[in-house]
N, CA, C and O of each residue as an XYZ file, in Angstrom:
660
protein
N       0.836     -1.345     -0.125
C       0.062      0.124     -0.122
C       0.835      1.195     -0.012
O       1.697      1.280      0.863
N       0.611      2.100     -0.869
C       1.227      3.626     -0.988
C       0.392      4.578     -1.162
O      -0.786      4.274     -1.352
N       0.740      5.790     -1.145
C       0.085      6.906     -1.565
C       1.121      7.828     -1.887
O       2.116      7.886     -1.164
N       0.987      8.655     -3.026
C       1.912      9.650     -3.532
C       0.951     10.622     -4.495
O      -0.126     10.253     -4.964
N       1.443     11.698     -4.660
C       1.020     12.890     -5.338
C       1.369     12.764     -6.988
O       2.526     12.424     -7.233
N       0.697     12.946     -7.861
C       0.713     12.973     -9.383
C       0.280     14.048    -10.004
O      -0.840     14.106    -10.512
N       1.151     15.022    -10.022
C       0.607     16.456    -10.430
C      -0.475     16.726     -9.146
O      -0.354     16.665     -7.922
N      -1.654     17.074    -10.113
C      -2.848     17.825     -9.389
C      -3.594     16.250     -8.477
O      -4.254     16.417     -7.452
N      -3.396     15.122     -8.932
C      -3.885     13.973     -8.368
C      -3.211     13.167     -7.357
O      -2.010     12.901     -7.418
N      -4.120     12.717     -6.270
C      -3.608     11.629     -5.273
C      -3.727     10.390     -5.789
O      -4.792     10.026     -6.288
N      -2.518      9.498     -5.725
C      -2.987      8.040     -6.280
C      -2.691      7.495     -4.647
O      -1.762      7.890     -3.942
N      -3.720      6.504     -4.268
C      -3.448      5.648     -3.050
C      -3.628      4.140     -3.605
O      -4.685      3.792     -4.131
N      -2.658      3.374     -3.471
C      -2.703      1.935     -4.053
C      -2.864      1.284     -2.967
O      -2.224      1.508     -1.939
N      -3.873      0.282     -3.116
C      -4.338     -0.861     -2.171
C      -4.494     -2.253     -3.016
O      -4.492     -2.419     -4.236
N      -4.623     -3.158     -1.994
C      -4.659     -4.691     -2.657
C      -6.088     -4.739     -3.363
O      -7.017     -4.186     -2.775
N      -6.307     -5.321     -4.502
C      -7.572     -5.282     -5.043
C      -8.538     -6.500     -4.117
O      -9.719     -6.700     -4.400
N      -7.968     -7.094     -3.220
C      -8.474     -8.145     -2.678
C      -9.407     -7.250     -1.342
O     -10.326     -7.809     -0.743
N      -9.097     -6.221     -1.125
C      -9.462     -5.389      0.108
C     -11.134     -5.256     -0.242
O     -11.550     -5.107     -1.391
N     -12.024     -5.340      0.986
C     -13.302     -5.057      0.887
C     -13.435     -3.633      0.734
O     -12.464     -2.950      1.061
N     -14.749     -2.911      0.173
C     -14.850     -1.651      0.101
C     -14.742     -0.834      1.504
O     -14.348      0.332      1.531
N     -15.103     -1.509      2.591
C     -14.755     -0.727      3.961
C     -13.166     -1.037      4.198
O     -12.667     -0.160      4.903
N     -12.248     -2.036      3.804
C     -11.227     -1.973      4.321
C     -10.378     -1.116      3.213
O      -9.236     -0.789      3.535
N     -10.890     -0.724      1.882
C     -10.229      0.109      1.145
C     -10.473      1.400      1.565
O      -9.564      2.218      1.427
N     -11.887      1.863      2.220
C     -11.667      3.098      2.494
C     -11.082      3.490      4.007
O     -10.625      4.566      4.391
N     -11.211      2.569      4.537
C     -10.133      2.612      5.813
C      -8.619      2.957      5.534
O      -7.883      3.760      6.108
N      -8.387      2.129      4.507
C      -6.643      2.061      4.227
C      -6.420      3.623      3.643
O      -5.556      4.408      4.031
N      -7.339      3.838      2.701
C      -7.328      5.138      1.901
C      -7.182      6.319      2.852
O      -6.255      7.127      2.805
N      -8.184      6.338      3.713
C      -8.022      7.660      4.707
C      -6.762      7.495      5.398
O      -5.939      8.410      5.410
N      -6.570      6.456      5.938
C      -5.242      6.265      6.695
C      -3.795      6.937      5.880
O      -2.982      7.756      6.309
N      -3.861      6.191      4.484
C      -2.904      6.738      3.865
C      -2.793      8.120      3.423
O      -1.743      8.754      3.319
N      -4.251      8.628      3.112
C      -4.157     10.219      2.760
C      -3.481     10.875      4.196
O      -2.570     11.695      4.077
N      -3.891     10.541      5.342
C      -3.286     11.181      6.595
C      -1.916     11.093      6.800
O      -1.276     12.020      7.299
N      -1.328      9.840      6.382
C       0.364      9.798      6.286
C       0.822     10.542      5.235
O       1.945     11.038      5.330
N       0.132     10.724      4.198
C       0.626     11.525      2.946
C       0.621     12.939      3.479
O       1.509     13.715      3.127
N      -0.326     13.309      4.304
C      -0.393     14.894      4.399
C       0.399     14.952      5.708
O       0.687     16.099      6.048
N       0.774     14.066      6.438
C       1.714     14.295      7.768
C       3.067     14.317      7.109
O       3.839     15.138      7.603
N       3.575     13.534      6.009
C       4.841     13.704      5.388
C       5.176     15.091      4.883
O       6.225     15.723      5.007
N       3.934     15.448      4.227
C       4.255     16.773      3.358
C       4.271     17.760      4.303
O       4.969     18.716      3.965
N       3.690     17.869      5.479
C       3.964     18.873      6.356
C       5.141     18.924      6.956
O       5.694     20.012      7.118
N       5.792     17.573      7.444
C       7.100     17.825      7.910
C       8.093     18.424      6.921
O       9.125     19.019      7.228
N       7.635     18.182      5.678
C       8.621     18.646      4.573
C       8.533     20.042      4.399
O       9.502     20.678      3.983
N       7.443     20.583      4.683
C       6.958     22.101      4.571
C       7.006     23.051      5.691
O       6.053     23.148      6.465
N       8.116     23.786      5.817
C       8.352     24.732      7.047
C       7.029     25.591      7.174
O       6.530     26.022      6.134
N       6.513     25.826      8.231
C       5.346     26.761      8.750
C       6.235     28.254      8.442
O       7.447     28.449      8.347
N       5.111     29.146      8.339
C       5.491     30.725      8.236
C       6.582     30.986      9.241
O       7.563     31.576      8.789
N       6.605     30.634     10.626
C       7.598     30.692     11.727
C       9.008     30.340     11.117
O       9.958     31.090     10.893
N       8.873     28.991     10.913
C      10.085     28.341     10.409
C      10.878     28.847      9.418
O      12.106     28.828      9.326
N       9.633     29.534      8.313
C      10.427     30.281      6.965
C      11.130     31.555      7.494
O      12.170     31.866      6.915
N      10.768     32.219      8.363
C      10.841     33.666      8.856
C      12.388     33.083      9.560
O      13.394     33.692      9.194
N      12.522     32.195     10.319
C      13.501     31.749     10.978
C      14.705     31.383     10.168
O      15.847     31.661     10.533
N      14.405     30.716      8.997
C      15.245     30.609      8.076
C      15.671     31.590      7.094
O      16.652     31.450      6.364
N      14.781     32.726      7.109
C      15.267     34.039      6.253
C      16.221     34.720      7.145
O      17.119     35.325      6.561
N      16.225     34.757      8.547
C      16.798     35.440      9.410
C      18.245     34.546      9.579
O      19.280     35.030     10.036
N      18.138     33.549      9.248
C      19.692     32.730      9.336
C      20.414     33.009      7.988
O      21.597     33.349      7.968
N      19.600     32.841      6.754
C      20.337     33.372      5.587
C      20.759     34.687      5.698
O      21.932     34.926      5.412
N      20.042     35.573      6.054
C      20.454     37.225      6.227
C      21.510     37.464      6.835
O      22.242     38.419      6.576
N      21.763     36.413      7.933
C      22.900     36.678      8.650
C      24.367     35.954      8.179
O      25.496     36.311      8.515
N      24.081     35.106      7.515
C      25.116     34.330      7.019
C      25.527     34.834      5.579
O      26.602     34.450      5.119
N      24.782     35.609      4.910
C      24.918     35.894      3.321
C      25.005     37.265      3.310
O      25.761     37.735      2.459
N      24.361     38.114      4.117
C      24.262     39.325      3.958
C      24.476     40.082      5.148
O      23.778     41.049      5.452
N      25.464     39.639      5.849
C      25.841     40.765      7.212
C      24.751     40.852      7.856
O      24.600     42.033      8.168
N      23.691     40.060      8.315
C      22.520     40.445      8.843
C      21.923     41.803      8.402
O      21.166     42.269      9.254
N      22.079     42.605      7.217
C      21.485     43.772      7.130
C      20.216     43.592      6.462
O      19.706     44.658      6.116
N      19.555     42.541      6.180
C      17.937     42.241      6.126
C      17.370     41.697      7.144
O      17.743     40.664      7.699
N      16.255     42.508      7.490
C      15.639     41.935      8.709
C      13.968     41.978      8.420
O      13.233     42.876      8.833
N      13.587     40.960      7.722
C      12.107     40.959      7.623
C      11.221     41.176      8.479
O      11.583     40.818      9.600
N      10.276     41.583      8.441
C       9.248     41.781      9.568
C       8.280     40.466      9.552
O       7.683     40.151     10.581
N       8.166     39.835      8.549
C       7.245     38.711      7.893
C       7.588     38.051      7.037
O       8.077     38.637      6.072
N       7.500     36.673      6.997
C       7.947     35.938      5.931
C       6.959     34.752      5.885
O       6.733     34.035      6.861
N       6.394     34.606      4.679
C       5.039     33.739      4.783
C       4.959     33.148      3.386
O       5.465     33.751      2.440
N       4.287     31.892      3.218
C       4.021     31.141      2.111
C       2.408     31.772      1.769
O       1.608     32.120      2.638
N       2.191     31.810      0.402
C       1.016     32.278     -0.203
C       0.616     31.287     -1.269
O       1.488     30.578     -1.772
N      -0.478     31.204     -1.595
C      -1.241     30.588     -2.637
C      -1.332     31.643     -3.830
O      -1.295     31.142     -4.954
N      -1.413     32.621     -3.774
C      -2.009     33.692     -4.986
C      -0.494     33.952     -6.022
O      -0.522     34.739     -6.968
N       0.419     33.373     -5.752
C       1.583     33.785     -6.850
C       1.740     32.499     -7.662
O       2.249     31.472     -7.212
N       1.267     32.644     -8.873
C       1.309     31.807    -10.063
C       2.218     32.374    -11.220
O       2.223     31.800    -12.309
N       2.837     33.277    -11.038
C       3.498     33.925    -11.929
C       5.002     34.171    -11.200
O       5.948     34.084    -11.983
N       5.241     34.385    -10.186
C       6.210     34.703     -9.418
C       6.648     33.427     -8.296
O       5.849     32.677     -7.736
N       7.856     33.425     -8.179
C       8.515     32.419     -6.960
C       8.324     33.135     -5.687
O       7.951     32.480     -4.714
N       8.550     34.491     -5.568
C       8.523     35.010     -4.354
C       8.210     36.473     -4.617
O       8.256     36.866     -5.783
N       7.945     37.183     -3.791
C       7.851     38.831     -3.640
C       8.173     39.695     -2.539
O       8.124     39.104     -1.461
N       8.460     40.805     -2.476
C       8.783     41.537     -1.507
C       8.100     42.907     -1.262
O       7.743     43.469     -2.298
N       7.899     43.421     -0.345
C       7.677     44.925     -0.197
C       8.529     45.378      1.130
O       8.341     45.173      2.329
N       9.573     46.097      0.387
C      10.506     46.619      1.208
C       9.754     47.726      2.356
O      10.031     47.649      3.553
N       9.048     48.465      1.965
C       8.293     49.371      3.103
C       7.846     48.777      4.198
O       7.883     49.373      5.274
N       7.347     47.486      4.086
C       6.781     46.783      5.487
C       7.591     45.669      5.831
O       7.090     44.901      6.652
N       8.771     45.386      5.382
C       9.429     44.497      5.389
C       8.886     43.092      5.301
O       9.315     42.210      6.044
N       7.892     42.860      4.350
C       6.991     41.462      4.083
C       7.806     40.989      3.037
O       8.306     41.702      2.167
N       7.951     39.550      3.161
C       8.330     38.779      2.004
C       7.307     37.634      1.996
O       6.910     37.012      2.981
N       6.941     37.460      0.691
C       6.023     36.067      0.520
C       6.736     35.211     -0.672
O       7.204     35.547     -1.760
N       6.626     34.071     -0.058
C       6.656     33.023     -1.285
C       5.513     32.321     -1.715
O       4.451     32.313     -1.092
N       5.758     31.628     -2.961
C       4.708     31.058     -3.782
C       4.915     29.660     -2.922
O       6.061     29.282     -2.677
N       3.647     28.825     -2.426
C       3.627     27.688     -1.906
C       3.913     26.619     -3.150
O       3.921     25.421     -2.866
N       4.160     27.057     -4.600
C       4.952     26.202     -5.304
C       6.025     25.750     -5.321
O       6.454     24.850     -6.044
N       6.776     26.590     -4.182
C       8.317     26.186     -3.833
C       8.372     25.145     -2.844
O       9.485     24.675     -2.605
N       7.233     24.636     -2.138
C       7.410     24.080     -0.991
C       7.730     22.459     -1.291
O       7.843     21.557     -0.461
N       7.807     22.409     -2.343
C       8.176     20.734     -2.485
C       9.284     21.009     -3.378
O       9.259     20.264     -4.358
N      10.312     21.884     -3.365
C      11.305     22.086     -4.271
C      12.483     21.816     -3.012
O      12.279     21.755     -1.799
N      13.870     21.671     -3.821
C      14.844     21.664     -2.913
C      14.995     22.652     -1.779
O      14.563     23.789     -1.971
N      15.562     22.354     -0.608
C      15.651     23.503      0.239
C      16.680     24.752     -0.323
O      16.558     25.963     -0.140
N      17.638     24.077     -1.006
C      18.569     25.279     -1.688
C      17.956     26.179     -2.417
O      18.202     27.378     -2.287
N      17.049     25.692     -3.308
C      16.233     26.831     -4.181
C      15.333     27.586     -3.540
O      15.094     28.752     -3.853
N      14.544     26.700     -2.205
C      13.718     27.903     -1.710
C      14.695     29.275     -1.002
O      14.430     30.477     -0.973
N      15.947     28.485     -0.451
C      16.955     29.609      0.446
C      17.238     30.585     -0.710
O      17.194     31.794     -0.480
N      17.567     30.062     -2.108
C      17.857     31.138     -2.959
C      16.700     32.256     -3.080
O      16.950     33.461     -3.049
N      15.383     31.708     -3.225
C      14.476     32.562     -3.330
C      14.286     33.423     -2.372
O      13.866     34.526     -2.722
N      14.544     33.169     -0.842
C      14.526     33.576      0.147
C      15.767     35.043      0.171
O      15.543     36.236      0.374
N      16.948     34.392     -0.099
C      18.162     35.188     -0.292
C      17.798     36.654     -1.288
O      18.073     37.814     -0.983
N      17.153     36.205     -2.451
C      16.803     37.014     -3.554
C      15.919     38.056     -2.859
O      16.226     39.249     -2.858
N      14.714     37.537     -2.214
C      13.853     38.513     -1.423
C      14.378     39.508     -0.463
O      14.083     40.703     -0.481
N      15.173     38.937      0.373
C      15.804     39.550      1.322
C      16.890     40.695      0.650
O      17.010     41.799      1.180
N      17.473     40.411     -0.267
C      18.081     41.567     -0.955
C      17.381     42.931     -1.440
O      17.823     44.079     -1.484
N      16.182     42.417     -1.772
C      14.885     43.467     -2.052
C      15.064     44.373     -0.788
O      15.241     45.581     -0.944
N      15.029     43.910      0.250
C      14.925     44.732      1.509
C      16.051     45.704      1.489
O      15.991     46.828      1.988
N      16.932     45.270      0.968
C      18.070     46.483      0.941
C      18.332     47.124     -0.344
O      18.797     48.264     -0.342
N      18.059     46.452     -1.563
C      18.084     46.923     -2.789
C      16.761     46.672     -3.364
O      16.469     45.508     -3.641
N      15.723     47.845     -3.631
C      14.635     47.452     -4.258
C      14.669     46.805     -5.915
O      13.958     45.882     -6.313
N      15.625     47.512     -6.676
C      15.730     46.986     -8.031
C      16.864     46.022     -8.146
O      17.768     45.815     -7.336
N      16.579     45.318     -9.633
C      17.521     44.606     -9.824
C      18.873     45.130    -10.430
O      19.115     44.598    -11.514
N      19.741     45.964    -10.044
C      20.943     46.623    -10.653
C      22.348     45.823    -10.194
O      22.273     44.911     -9.370
N      23.440     46.163    -10.691
C      24.710     45.146    -10.405
C      24.689     44.856     -8.972
O      24.747     43.719     -8.504
N      24.600     46.005     -8.258
C      24.733     45.747     -6.593
C      23.853     44.516     -6.049
O      24.239     43.701     -5.211
N      22.652     44.534     -6.655
C      21.391     43.731     -5.942
C      22.111     42.254     -6.396
O      22.123     41.326     -5.587
N      22.765     42.093     -7.874
C      22.845     40.443     -8.004
C      24.325     40.335     -7.502
O      24.742     39.177     -7.521
N      25.340     41.410     -6.995
C      26.173     40.888     -6.503
C      26.073     40.386     -4.929
O      26.773     39.524     -4.397
N      25.116     41.084     -4.394
C      24.508     40.591     -3.043
C      23.773     39.102     -3.037
O      23.810     38.363     -2.053
N      23.159     38.797     -4.169
C      22.356     37.529     -4.497
C      23.598     36.656     -4.672
O      23.803     35.863     -3.753
N      24.329     36.661     -5.534
C      25.667     36.028     -5.665
C      26.197     35.402     -4.700
O      26.662     34.269     -4.829
N      26.193     36.360     -3.111
C      26.712     35.734     -2.173
C      26.280     34.409     -1.696
O      27.005     33.811     -0.901
N      24.995     33.804     -2.164
C      24.510     32.764     -1.692
C      25.039     31.533     -2.620
O      24.542     31.202     -3.696
N      26.091     30.961     -2.011
C      26.714     29.890     -3.106
C      26.130     29.307     -4.348
O      26.669     29.334     -5.455
N      25.052     28.814     -4.075
C      23.900     27.998     -4.818
C      22.909     29.125     -5.816
O      21.751     28.953     -6.195
N      23.617     30.039     -6.011
C      22.244     31.099     -6.467
C      22.468     30.569     -8.042
O      21.462     30.092     -8.566
N      23.456     30.601     -8.690
C      23.374     30.257    -10.249
C      22.671     29.074    -10.335
O      21.710     29.035    -11.103
N      23.019     27.955     -9.590
C      22.604     26.673     -9.947
C      20.870     26.779     -9.363
O      20.046     25.909     -9.642
N      20.638     27.662     -8.760
C      19.056     27.709     -8.155
C      18.073     28.425     -9.284
O      16.900     28.212     -9.588
N      19.073     29.378     -9.778
C      18.388     30.077    -10.901
C      18.174     29.338    -12.028
O      17.205     29.592    -12.743
N      19.184     28.178    -12.374
C      19.035     27.360    -13.344
C      17.682     26.444    -13.157
O      16.709     26.371    -13.908
N      17.906     25.849    -12.061
C      16.651     25.045    -11.933
C      15.415     25.789    -11.993
O      14.606     25.332    -12.801
N      15.085     26.730    -11.404
C      13.834     27.666    -11.524
C      13.518     28.079    -13.014
O      12.405     28.059    -13.539
N      14.742     28.466    -13.609
C      14.494     28.520    -15.099
C      14.058     27.500    -15.717
O      13.120     27.748    -16.475
N      14.492     26.137    -15.658
C      14.099     24.886    -15.763
C      12.781     24.853    -15.987
O      12.202     24.736    -17.067
N      12.119     25.015    -14.389
C      10.907     24.643    -13.940
C       9.866     25.716    -14.865
O       8.763     25.369    -15.287
N      10.438     26.993    -15.058
C       9.526     27.798    -15.763
C       9.295     27.486    -17.362
O       8.240     27.421    -17.993
N      10.684     27.314    -17.801
C      10.369     26.744    -19.490
C       9.898     25.420    -19.558
O       9.397     25.058    -20.623
N       9.962     24.691    -18.686
C       9.616     23.340    -19.143
C       8.074     23.340    -19.553
O       7.993     22.519    -20.466
N       6.967     23.814    -19.334
C       5.763     23.773    -19.781
C       5.882     24.472    -21.157
O       5.169     23.876    -21.964
N       6.310     25.166    -21.525
C       6.303     25.950    -22.969
C       7.603     25.399    -23.703
O       8.135     26.008    -24.631
N       7.986     24.386    -23.279
C       9.366     23.934    -23.924
C       8.825     23.614    -25.375
O       7.787     22.973    -25.541
N       9.753     24.200    -26.630
C       9.712     23.833    -27.627
C      10.785     22.862    -28.226
O      11.854     23.315    -28.634
N      10.502     21.551    -28.278
C      11.584     20.523    -28.859
C      12.269     21.028    -29.636
O      11.481     21.943    -29.874
N      13.069     21.233    -30.251
C      13.930     21.755    -31.440
C      14.008     23.053    -31.537
O      14.919     23.511    -32.227
N      13.031     24.000    -30.842
C      13.382     25.323    -30.794
C      14.130     25.907    -29.638
O      14.123     25.435    -28.501
N      14.724     26.889    -29.994
C      15.751     27.154    -28.794
C      15.783     28.818    -28.233
O      16.565     29.722    -28.524
N      14.545     28.799    -27.275
C      14.427     30.101    -26.915
C      15.267     30.619    -25.513
O      15.634     29.760    -24.711
N      15.474     31.673    -25.329
C      16.728     31.854    -24.504
C      15.921     32.721    -23.113
O      15.377     33.698    -23.628
N      15.739     32.723    -22.088
C      15.439     33.414    -21.033
C      16.334     34.776    -20.419
O      17.471     34.542    -20.011
N      15.968     35.767    -20.377
C      16.694     37.230    -20.095
C      16.817     36.764    -18.504
O      16.116     35.959    -17.891
N      17.958     37.555    -18.047
C      18.237     37.554    -16.555
C      17.107     37.743    -15.663
O      16.812     36.885    -14.831
N      16.387     38.953    -15.815
C      15.640     39.266    -14.875
C      14.038     38.881    -15.500
O      13.041     39.371    -14.968
N      13.952     38.051    -16.556
C      12.682     37.551    -17.062
C      12.242     36.549    -15.749
O      11.079     36.606    -15.347
N      13.023     35.818    -15.232
C      12.456     34.738    -14.325
C      12.834     35.020    -12.944
O      12.386     34.322    -12.035
N      13.707     36.093    -12.699
C      13.996     36.264    -11.106
C      12.755     36.118    -10.133
O      12.913     35.724     -8.978
N      11.604     36.428    -10.608
C      10.329     36.057     -9.584
C       9.372     34.888     -9.992
O       8.467     34.460     -9.276
N       9.657     34.485    -11.093
C       8.726     33.604    -11.860
C       8.473     32.107    -10.798
O       7.740     31.195    -11.181
């Protein structure tokens, strides 16, 4: 018996010999386990803010101090956003299943916006203090490009075209 996510679907595998009652009981149990496993992998907003503060200390000399850092469900075209005036950082929940170093990159990117609101040379120099910045950018560019990938075609993505996607 197992349960996993396949895109927007949840797949639960149970033996065909189960009665309807056994099937229902095991499906419910497997869904609870799947939710618990996913919850352990996804930090809550408090843990996300603590992570942001740690990254700011390590890579930005503590210069960026967000007032709030939280997951949001309404960002489909951006990976994160920042409001420097309020010290608020929001990360798209689409990031929650990605490797932690990718989430850290987006956090660092948004933390730098607390210091420098625009994407100028100084901004990118600060972002590149995060050792996996280029690798994470490549990962996110791949995720962004994959749905519109034209096999045989070769479109390039501009540097600041994907910084918030």
